[in-house]
C-alpha positions in Angstrom: -42.3 -55.8 -11.5 -39.8 -55.3 -8.7 -40.8 -52.4 -6.5 -38.9 -53.2 -3.4 -36.0 -50.9 -4.4 -38.5 -48.0 -4.3 -38.7 -48.0 -0.5 -35.4 -46.3 0.2 -35.9 -43.8 -2.6 -39.4 -42.4 -1.9 -39.5 -38.7 -2.4 -41.9 -37.0 0.0 -42.7 -34.2 -2.5 -43.8 -36.9 -5.1 -46.1 -38.6 -2.6 -47.7 -35.3 -1.5 -48.3 -34.4 -5.2 -49.9 -37.8 -5.7 -52.1 -37.3 -2.7 -53.2 -33.9 -4.0 -53.9 -35.3 -7.5 -56.0 -38.0 -6.0 -57.8 -35.4 -3.9 -57.0 -37.1 -0.6 -58.1 -35.6 2.7 -56.2 -32.4 3.5 -55.3 -33.5 7.0 -53.6 -36.6 5.6 -51.7 -34.4 3.1 -50.6 -32.0 5.9 -49.5 -34.9 8.0 -47.4 -36.3 5.2 -45.9 -32.9 4.5 -44.8 -32.7 8.2 -43.4 -36.2 8.1 -39.8 -36.0 9.3 -37.5 -34.5 6.7 -33.9 -33.5 6.7 -33.1 -36.7 8.7 -29.4 -37.0 9.2 -27.5 -40.3 8.5 -24.3 -41.2 10.1 -22.5 -44.5 9.4 -20.2 -46.0 11.9 -17.8 -48.6 10.5 -15.6 -50.5 13.0 -16.1 -47.7 15.5 -15.1 -44.9 13.1 -17.9 -42.4 12.5 -18.2 -41.1 9.0 -19.4 -37.7 8.0 -23.1 -37.0 8.5 -25.4 -36.5 5.5 -28.9 -35.3 5.0 -31.3 -38.1 3.8 -33.3 -36.5 1.0 -35.4 -39.6 0.1 -36.8 -42.7 1.6 -39.0 -43.4 4.6 -38.1 -44.0 8.2 -37.8 -47.7 9.2 -40.2 -48.6 12.0 -42.5 -45.6 11.4 -46.2 -46.7 11.1 -46.6 -44.1 8.2 -43.8 -45.7 6.1 -45.9 -48.6 4.7 -48.8 -46.2 4.0 -46.6 -43.8 2.1 -45.1 -46.7 0.1 -48.6 -47.9 -0.9 -49.6 -44.4 -2.0 -46.5 -44.1 -4.1 -46.7 -47.5 -5.8 -50.5 -47.8 -6.1 -50.8 -46.4 -9.6 -48.2 -48.7 -11.1 -50.4 -51.8 -11.3 -52.5 -50.0 -13.9 -49.4 -49.4 -16.0 -48.7 -53.1 -16.1 -52.3 -53.9 -17.2 
């Protein structure tokens, strides 16, 4: 099972829902809900800036929360394989 493509497509709402279903600590859920959203993405190609777009899915690279959110999102999939 190849899950590496999931990293840039994680939806915060789906992760928060999974956390609520699994009855995780409310402080952790609140922290995840406040994780940066509406991040803007701007590509620059050969010095030419493209139009900015809102990033609606994915996790921030370099954030210590990103691997944790990825594990929460993918943790139930191993059971599907079994």
